[in-house]
N, C-alpha and C positions, 0 to 999 in steps of 0.2 A: 504494500500500500504506500509506503514511503517513496518507493521508486516513482510511482505515478505523480506524487506531489512534486518531486524534483523536476520531472519532465514538464509539468504545467508551469512551474516557476520559471524554468528556462525559456519557455515559449513566451511568457509574459514579459520577461526581461528583453528578449529579442524585439518584441513589438515596441516596447518603450524606447529602445535604442533607435529604431528606425523612425518612429513618430516624433522623437525629440529633435531630430536634425532639421535644419531649415532646408526645405525641398526646393530644388531648382528644376526648371522645366527640362525634361529629357527630350531632345530632338532626335528622331529616328528617320532614316531615309524611307521612301515608300516601300522599298524591298524589305527593309527590316520590319516595318509595321505589318506588312503582309505576312511575314514569317511569324510574328508574334500572334496575330489573330488566328492564323491557321493552327499553330501549335497549341494555343490556348483552347481552341475547340477540341483538339485531340487529347490533351493531357491536363487541362484545367490549370490551376494555380501552381504548377510545378515550375517555378521561375528558373531554377537551376538547369532543368532540361531545356527550356526555351532559350536561355542565354547560351547554352552550349552549342546551339545551332547558329549563333550570330557571333562571328569573330570579334573580339575586343569588347564585348558587352558583359557586364556582371549581372547576376540575378537581381541585385538590389535596383539596378537601373531599369530593368525590365518591369519589375514590380511597381516601381515609382511611376514609370510611363503608364502602365495599366491603370493604376489608381487615379492618376491625374486625368486620364481620359474618361474614366467611367464613374467618377465620384462627384456628387453634387457639391461637395466641400470645395473642390477646385474649379468650379464653374467660372468664378470671377477671374481667377488667374488665367484660365484658357481664353476668356474674352479679351484680357489685356494683351496677351501675346499675339492674338490675331490682328489687333489694331496696329 
């Protein structure tokens, strides 16, 4: 039972680390975006697998790109970058 508690604590800490950083817009090429959308449809939120298909990209970048594109929280930021 303690093992499960440790696992959930680690996941919470990882989320806090990612969410506490100031997020910058991740710009992907059209080809990279296409790969992200296709891979996400196949494997879901397995950012490490998706990033492995795009040379030079880290799982954190792919996740940040996805969240910024699909989250209402970042809708204002998306509007600013389009202007």
